[in-house]
C-alpha positions in Angstrom: 0.0 0.1 -0.2 1.0 3.6 -0.2 3.1 5.2 2.4 1.9 5.7 5.8 -0.6 3.0 4.8 -1.4 1.4 8.0 -2.6 5.0 9.4 -4.7 5.8 6.4 -6.4 2.1 6.7 -6.9 2.5 9.9 -8.6 6.0 9.8 -10.3 5.2 6.7 -12.1 2.2 9.0 -12.9 4.7 11.4 -14.3 6.8 9.0 -16.4 4.2 7.5 -17.7 3.1 11.0 -18.5 6.5 11.9 -20.4 7.6 8.5 -22.2 4.1 8.4 -23.2 4.4 12.2 -24.8 7.8 11.2 -27.4 6.3 8.9 -27.9 2.2 10.6 -29.8 1.4 7.7 -27.1 1.9 5.0 -24.0 -0.2 7.0 -20.9 -0.5 4.9 -21.7 -3.1 2.2 -19.8 -5.8 0.7 -17.9 -3.5 -2.0 -16.8 -1.2 1.0 -19.3 1.3 0.3 -20.5 3.8 2.9 -23.3 6.6 2.9 -22.3 10.2 2.6 -25.4 12.2 2.4 -27.3 10.5 -0.5 -24.5 9.0 -2.2 -22.5 5.8 -1.5 -18.7 6.4 -1.4 -15.5 4.3 -1.3 -13.0 5.9 1.1 -9.7 5.9 -0.7 -7.3 7.3 1.6 -6.9 9.5 4.5 -4.4 12.7 4.5 -3.6 12.9 8.1 -4.4 16.6 9.6 -6.2 17.3 6.4 -9.1 15.0 5.4 -10.5 11.9 3.7 -10.6 11.6 0.3 -13.5 9.3 -1.0 -14.6 8.1 -4.7 -18.5 8.0 -5.6 -20.0 5.2 -6.6 -20.5 6.8 -10.1 -16.6 6.8 -10.3 -16.2 3.1 -9.5 -16.0 0.4 -12.3 -19.4 0.3 -14.1 -20.7 -2.8 -16.1 -19.5 -3.3 -19.6 -21.5 -0.5 -22.0 -21.7 2.1 -19.1 -19.4 4.8 -18.5 -18.4 6.1 -14.8 -17.4 9.4 -13.7 -14.1 10.5 -13.3 -14.0 12.7 -9.9 -13.1 11.9 -6.3 -13.5 14.8 -3.5 -11.8 15.5 -0.1 -13.9 15.6 3.4 -11.8 18.0 5.3 -11.5 17.4 8.7 -12.7 20.9 9.7 -16.1 21.9 8.1 -15.9 24.3 5.2 -16.7 27.9 6.2 -17.0 31.1 4.7 -14.5 33.0 3.9 -12.7 29.9 2.6 -9.6 29.0 4.0 -7.1 27.0 1.8 -3.9 27.2 3.5 -2.1 23.8 4.0 -1.4 21.6 5.8 -4.9 22.0 7.7 -6.7 22.2 4.3 -5.7 22.2 0.8 -8.3 23.8 -1.7 -7.9 25.9 -5.2 -10.4 28.8 -6.6 -11.0 30.1 -10.1 -8.2 33.1 -9.3 -5.6 30.9 -8.1 -6.0 28.3 -11.0 -6.0 31.2 -13.3 -2.7 32.3 -11.7 -1.0 28.8 -11.7 -1.8 28.6 -15.3 -1.0 31.9 -16.1 -4.2 33.0 -17.5 -3.4 36.0 -15.6 -0.1 37.6 -14.2 1.6 35.3 -11.4 1.5 37.1 -7.8 1.3 36.5 -4.3 2.5 32.8 -4.9 -0.8 32.3 -6.5 -2.0 31.9 -2.8 -5.9 31.3 -3.0 -6.6 33.0 0.1 -4.9 36.0 -1.2 -5.1 36.1 -5.1 -8.5 37.7 -6.8 -7.5 38.4 -10.2 -9.6 36.2 -12.4 -9.3 34.8 -16.1 -11.2 37.2 -18.5 -11.4 35.4 -21.5 -13.9 33.0 -23.3 -15.5 33.1 -26.6 -18.2 31.2 -28.8 -18.9 28.0 -27.2 -17.9 25.0 -24.6 -20.1 22.0 -24.7 -20.3 19.8 -21.7 -21.6 16.1 -22.1 -22.6 14.1 -18.8 -25.6 11.5 -17.9 -28.9 12.0 -16.0 -30.1 15.6 -14.7 -28.5 17.9 -12.6 -31.5 20.0 -11.1 -29.8 23.1 -9.9 -27.0 23.1 -12.1 -27.8 26.9 -13.3 -28.6 28.0 -9.8 -25.4 26.4 -8.6 -23.1 27.6 -11.5 -24.5 31.3 -10.5 -23.8 31.0 -6.9 -20.3 29.6 -7.5 -20.0 32.6 -9.8 -21.0 35.1 -7.3 -19.2 33.8 -4.6 -15.7 34.1 -6.6 -16.8 37.3 -8.5 -17.0 35.4 -11.9 -19.4 37.0 -14.3 -23.1 35.8 -14.4 -22.8 32.5 -17.0 -24.4 32.1 -20.3 -25.9 28.4 -19.8 -28.0 26.4 -22.2 -29.4 22.8 -20.6 -30.5 20.3 -23.3 -32.0 17.2 -22.5 -31.9 13.7 -24.2 -34.0 11.0 -24.4 -33.0 7.5 -25.0 -33.5 8.1 -28.3 -32.9 11.8 -29.5 -31.6 15.3 -28.0 -33.8 17.1 -30.2 -36.8 19.1 -28.8 -36.8 16.8 -25.7 -38.6 18.6 -22.9 -38.6 15.8 -20.0 -35.1 15.9 -18.1 -33.6 12.8 -17.5 -33.6 10.9 -14.1 -32.1 13.4 -11.2 -30.4 11.9 -8.1 -32.9 8.9 -7.7 -30.0 6.5 -6.9 -26.4 7.3 -5.6 -24.9 6.9 -9.2 -27.2 9.7 -10.3 -26.5 11.8 -7.7 -22.6 11.2 -8.5 -23.2 12.3 -12.1 -25.0 15.7 -10.7 -22.0 16.5 -8.9 -19.7 15.6 -11.8 -21.8 18.3 -14.2 -21.7 21.0 -11.6 -17.7 20.0 -11.6 -17.4 20.8 -14.9 -19.5 23.6 -15.5 -17.8 25.4 -12.9 -14.1 24.6 -14.0 -15.0 25.2 -17.7 -16.5 28.7 -16.3 -13.7 29.5 -14.0 -11.0 29.5 -17.0 -13.2 31.0 -20.0 -16.0 33.1 -18.1 -17.2 34.6 -21.3 -17.7 31.5 -23.2 -21.7 30.3 -23.6 -21.7 27.0 -22.3 -24.2 24.0 -23.5 -24.9 21.3 -21.1 -25.9 18.0 -22.7 -27.7 15.5 -20.4 -27.9 12.2 -21.8 -30.5 10.2 -20.4 -28.3 7.6 -18.9 -24.7 6.7 -18.5 -24.6 4.3 -21.2 -22.0 4.9 -23.8 -24.5 4.7 -26.8 -26.9 7.4 -24.6 -23.7 9.4 -24.4 -22.5 9.1 -27.8 -25.7 10.6 -28.6 -25.5 13.7 -26.5 -22.0 13.8 -27.8 -23.1 14.3 -31.3 -25.8 16.9 -30.3 -23.2 18.7 -28.2 -20.8 19.0 -30.9 -23.5 20.4 -33.4 -24.6 23.1 -30.8 -21.0 24.3 -30.3 -20.3 24.1 -34.2 -23.8 26.2 -34.6 -22.2 29.0 -32.2 -19.0 29.3 -34.3 -17.0 26.6 -33.0 -15.4 26.0 -29.6 -14.6 22.7 -27.5 -16.7 19.8 -25.9 -15.5 18.4 -22.7 -16.1 14.8 -21.4 -15.4 13.9 -18.0 -16.3 10.3 -18.1 -15.1 7.0 -19.9 -15.6 3.4 -20.2 -13.4 0.3 -20.8 -10.9 0.7 -23.7 -11.5 -2.1 -26.2 -10.6 -2.8 -29.8 -14.1 -1.8 -30.8 -13.6 1.6 -30.1 -12.5 2.3 -33.4 -15.8 2.3 -34.9 -16.9 5.2 -32.4 -14.4 7.5 -33.4 -16.6 9.0 -35.8 -18.4 10.8 -32.8 -15.7 12.9 -32.0 -15.1 14.7 -35.3 -17.1 17.7 -36.2 -15.7 20.7 -38.3 -14.8 23.5 -35.9 -15.1 21.4 -32.9 -12.0 20.4 -30.6 -13.0 17.3 -28.1 -11.4 16.8 -24.8 -11.9 14.0 -22.6 -10.4 13.3 -19.2 -8.2 9.9 -18.7 -9.5 8.6 -15.7 -8.4 7.7 -12.2 -7.3 4.5 -10.8 -9.9 1.7 -10.8 -8.9 0.3 -7.3 -7.9 3.5 -5.7 -4.2 3.6 -6.3 -3.2 0.7 -3.8 -1.5 -2.2 -5.3 -1.7 -4.3 -7.2 -2.0 -1.1 -9.6 -4.6 -1.4 -12.4 -3.4 1.0 -15.6 -6.5 3.2 -16.0 -6.8 3.5 -19.9 -10.3 4.4 -20.9 -12.4 5.6 -23.7 -13.0 8.0 -25.4 -9.8 9.5 -24.1 -7.8 7.2 -26.1 -9.5 8.2 -29.4 -6.9 9.6 -31.9 -9.6 12.4 -32.5 -9.7 13.4 -28.7 -6.9 15.6 -26.6 -7.0 13.4 -23.5 -6.1 15.2 -20.5 -4.4 13.7 -17.3 -3.7 14.6 -13.7 -1.4 16.5 -11.6 -1.6 17.7 -8.1 -0.5 21.4 -7.0 2.2 21.5 -4.4 2.3 24.7 -2.1 4.5 25.6 1.1 3.5 26.4 4.3 2.9 29.9 3.6 0.3 28.8 1.0 2.6 29.8 -2.0 2.7 27.6 -5.2 5.7 25.4 -5.6 5.2 23.1 -8.5 2.8 20.7 -10.0 3.7 16.8 -9.4 2.4 13.8 -11.4 -0.9 13.0 -9.4 -0.3 8.9 -8.7 -4.0 8.2 -9.3 -4.3 10.0 -12.5 -5.1 7.7 -15.7 -2.8 7.3 -18.6 -1.0 4.5 -20.6 -1.3 2.5 -24.0 -4.5 1.7 -26.0 -5.2 -1.5 -26.7 -7.6 -0.8 -29.6 -6.2 2.3 -31.0 -3.2 2.5 -33.2 -0.6 5.6 -33.0 -1.8 8.8 -34.8 0.5 10.8 -36.8 0.8 13.6 -34.2 2.4 11.0 -31.5 5.4 10.1 -34.4 7.6 12.3 -32.0 7.2 10.0 -29.3 6.9 6.9 -30.9 10.1 5.5 -29.2 7.9 5.9 -26.0 4.2 4.7 -27.4 5.6 2.2 -30.0 2.4 1.4 -32.2 -0.3 2.2 -29.9 -2.0 5.5 -28.8 -0.6 6.8 -25.9 -2.4 9.1 -23.3 -2.3 11.6 -21.8 -1.7 14.6 -24.3 -1.7 17.4 -21.8 -2.5 17.4 -17.7 -3.9 19.8 -15.3 -5.0 20.1 -11.7 -6.7 16.6 -10.6 -5.9 15.7 -7.2 -8.4 15.8 -4.5 -5.9 17.3 -2.0 -5.7 20.4 -4.3 -9.2 20.4 -5.7 -11.7 23.1 -6.8 -14.2 24.4 -4.5 -17.4 23.5 -6.2 -20.7 24.5 -5.3 -23.3 21.5 -5.3 -26.9 21.7 -3.9 -27.2 18.8 -1.8 -30.4 17.7 -2.8 -29.1 17.5 -6.4 -25.8 16.3 -5.9 -26.4 14.1 -2.7 -23.6 15.7 -0.8 -23.6 16.9 2.9 -22.5 20.2 2.3 -22.7 22.6 -0.7 -19.3 23.4 -1.2 -16.9 20.5 -1.8 -13.4 20.1 -2.6 -13.5 18.2 -5.6 -10.4 16.8 -7.9 -9.9 13.8 -10.4 -9.0 14.0 -14.1 -13.0 15.2 -14.3 -11.2 18.4 -13.0 -8.4 18.8 -15.4 -10.7 18.2 -18.6 -13.1 20.8 -18.4 -10.1 23.2 -17.0 -7.9 22.6 -20.2 -11.1 22.5 -22.7 -12.0 26.3 -21.1 -8.2 27.4 -21.6 -8.2 26.1 -25.5 -11.6 28.2 -25.6 -9.8 31.2 -24.0 -6.9 31.0 -26.0 -8.9 32.1 -29.2 -7.5 30.0 -31.6 -10.5 27.9 -32.7 -8.6 24.8 -34.3 -10.6 23.2 -37.1 -10.4 19.6 -35.6 -8.9 17.7 -32.4 -6.2 16.3 -34.6 -5.0 19.9 -35.6 -5.3 20.9 -31.9 -3.0 17.9 -31.1 -0.6 18.9 -33.5 0.0 22.2 -31.8 0.2 20.7 -28.6 3.1 18.3 -29.8 4.9 20.5 -32.1 7.4 21.5 -29.2 7.9 18.8 -26.6 10.8 20.8 -24.8 9.5 24.3 -25.3 8.0 27.0 -23.4 4.4 26.1 -24.0 4.1 23.5 -21.3 5.0 23.0 -17.9 7.3 19.8 -18.2 6.2 17.8 -15.0 9.5 16.5 -13.4 8.2 15.6 -9.9 6.1 12.4 -8.5 5.2 9.3 -10.1 2.2 7.1 -11.6 1.5 3.7 -12.3 0.3 3.8 -16.0 2.0 1.0 -17.3 1.4 -0.3 -20.8 -2.0 -2.6 -20.3 -2.4 -4.0 -17.0 1.5 -4.4 -16.6 0.9 -1.0 -14.7 4.7 -0.3 -13.9 5.8 2.5 -11.4 7.2 5.6 -13.6 8.9 8.5 -12.7 7.7 11.7 -14.4 10.0 13.5 -16.7 10.4 16.2 -18.6 9.0 15.6 -22.2 5.9 13.5 -23.1 5.4 10.7 -20.6 2.3 8.6 -19.7 1.9 10.6 -16.3 1.2 13.9 -17.8 1.7 13.9 -21.5 3.7 16.7 -22.6 3.0 18.7 -19.2 0.2 21.3 -18.2 -0.5 24.6 -20.0 2.0 27.5 -19.4 -0.3 30.2 -20.4 -2.4 30.0 -23.7 -0.1 29.9 -26.6 0.2 26.1 -26.9 -3.5 25.7 -27.2 
C-alpha cells in the first residue's frame, strides 16, 4: 500500500464506521461502500490533518457498455466555512483565481495563494459543450452561486435534455438523483460547469444531459453537443467520463469528429483507488485519436500557501491503448508509445488534495455540504478545454489541436512535470514510472504555461 498505509487504513476504517453509524440502515456493504449524504462512497485514503478522500459510486468501475465519472472529493477534517481558508497543511483547496494564476491566464502574484489572489481569467469566446449523464436539477443556480461567490461574470448556460433516442426538442429531463450513482453524475455536472466557467467565463456553455450513463446514450449527447458548439461558431466539447478501452472503439471515433470543434476527455482515475496491485487506467474516449486526452497533476504549496510546483498525480489515468494505433501527431514520441495511441496528451490539476471548491446543492448532488473540494481528471478536462477556448485559436479539429500540442515537446508552451510518480504502465502491467520532462504516460507533454500552446 501507499506510504503511511497503516495510518490511512486505520483512519479510513474509523471513517467508514462513523459514517455508517450515522445512518444505521446503510452500513458498509460488501464492496466497501459507505453512505455520505445521498451517495455511497468508497474511502480511498486519509490525509492526516487534512481530511478523507472518497470515491463516489459513480466513479467506480461500471458494467460493460456503461461509463463512469472521473472525480473524487475531499471531506476536510474541519468543516468548510466562508471566507474560505485554503492554507495547507490543515486544508488544501483551489479557487478560480488561484488556478488562473498557476496556469498564467493572469499575471502570477502572491504565490498564487488561494487565500490572497483575486484576479480572475477574463477570456472566453463562442462556445463550450459539456456532455454528462442524468440530470442536475440545480445546475444553473449552482453555477450562478459559484460565480457570485468568486466574483465571476454571470454564466451563459443552456441545458439540453436527451431521451433514449433523441436530443432534439426533448422537454423532459433525464432522471435526477434517484440513485447514488445519479447523484454522483449531478456532482460531476456541477464540477464540469464551474471548472469551465472559471477559465473561460465569457464563453457560452451548452450542457447536454444524456438520458443515462450508457456509452450509446452519451455518444448521442456527444453529437448534439458538437452540433450546438459548431452552430455557435466553433469551440470545444469536454467529457469527464469514460468506459473500458477495447478494440471496437475505433468504430466510435467518428462521434468525435466535427468541423470547428475540438474534443477533450479525461483519462480517468485508478480503478482500484491507487493501491497495489496497480491497475492501469486506460479508458475511452480519451484514447480516441480524435480527442485531446487530459491527465492529472497535484498542486504542491509551501507552508505559507505559495505555489511551489506541480507533481504527477499518482491516481491519474494514462497508458497505451489496446484498441487504437499511434496517430501521426504522436510520431514524435514513437520511441515511448510504440505502435499504440498513448495518453494523456496534456494534464492539469486533478488531485482532490488540491481540488477546486465546487458548489453543489445537496438535494441535487447528494452531498452533505454545498461546497465540496473536488478533484479527479474530471476537473482537469474542463479546465484545459476552457483554456483552449480562452486562447481563442479555435482549431478546426482535434487533430489540428493535437498537432500544435506536440509541436514543441521541450519548449515554453507547457510546464514539463518532473516531480512525482504514476502507475500507468502499458496495458495491465502497470509499472511505476518517474515523471520526466517531455512526454510521459503520467502527464503527457505537461500542463499549460499560458495559452500559446492551445
